Structures are given as C-alpha cells and as structure tokens.
N, C-alpha and C positions, 0 to 999 in steps of 0.2 A: 767724157766724163765731167760733169759739173760737181765742184766742190762746195760743200755748205760751209758756213763759218762755224766755228766750233767754240763752245764756251770755256773760259778759263776755268782751270780746275780739272778739265776733262783729260782722259788719257785715250789716245788714238793708237789703235793696234793695226799694223800692216804686215802681216806675216810674223816674223821674228823680230821685228823692229816694232818699238813702242815710242810715241811721241807724247811728251807731257806739255800740255797747253797751260802756260803759266803767265803769259804776257797778254795784255789787254791794250792795244795799240790806241784805243779810244780814251784811254785814262791817263792823267798826267803821271800817276805811279804805275809804271808798266805791269809790275809783279808784286801782288799783295801776299803777305804771309798766309792768308787764308786759301788763296788759290795754290800755293806751293803745298800746304798741308793737305788740301784735298786730293791733289794730284798724287802725293807721296803715298796717301793712303790707298789709292786706286791701283798703285804699282805694286805695293806689298800684297794686296787682296789678289791681284791677278798672278803674282808670283807663286802665292801659296796654291792657288788653283791649279796652276801649271806645274806644281812640285818643283819649283826652281829653287836650287840651293845655293848658287852663286850668280852674281850678276854684276854689271857695270852700270853706273848712273852718272849722268852728267849733275854737276851740282846747279840745282834748279833755282832760277831767279838771279842767277850770277852771270848771265849772258852779256848783260850791258854794264856790268860793274856795280849795280846798286845793291846786290844783296850779299851778306857776309857768308863767305864759305864756312867760317867757325860755326856760325848759327846753323847752317844746313847739317853740317856734320853731326851737330849736337842732336838735331831732330832725327836723323837717320838712327843715330845710337839709341835714340829713346823709343823709336816706333818700329824699328826693323823686328819682325818675328825671329824667334830663336832658331826656327826651321831653315832660314836663310843664314848659311855658315859663312859666306864671304860675300862682301860688298867692295867694290872698287869705284871710287868717287873721282870723276874726271873734273878738272877745274880748267878755267881760262888763264890761270896764272902760270 
C-alpha cells in the first residue's frame, strides 16, 4: 500500500486511532499554531460526530519541545465542546 503525503492540519483516522498531522518537515518552524488549531478543530468535529464523551489527546506541537503545553491546554479549554466531558492531555514532560 502506497502512502500519500498528508498536509499539516489534517486528521488521519485509522480505525479507533486518530493521527494529527501538525509537523511540516519542509519548514524551519515544524509546527505552526494554525496547523495545530486546524487539527484540533477536526478532532473535536469528529469526536462530536462519533458521540465521543471522553478522550485522550497528546499535546499537539509539543513533540520536539517547541510548543508550549500551557498554550495548548488553554486552546483545548477554549475550543472543546461541552459535550466532551473529559479530556486527558498527554505531554512529553
């Protein structure tokens, strides 16, 4: 099976696992806020469509240490739909 490149900001679903594409290795700034915002929006849209009430999510943009965990947590608090009752955020720290 041949893999096609994915665009930053995209959400890839493989069964029950979802993969957020937030890093663009062709750019000097690997993860931009706009990519993270777009992917987070897609995650919440898909969670609502799937009637998901609790979820775990890795702190997006934090993999290589460039993103702020506090900023990501603030984004989640502001954007998470009220229908999602619990969100666990996994960090690299």
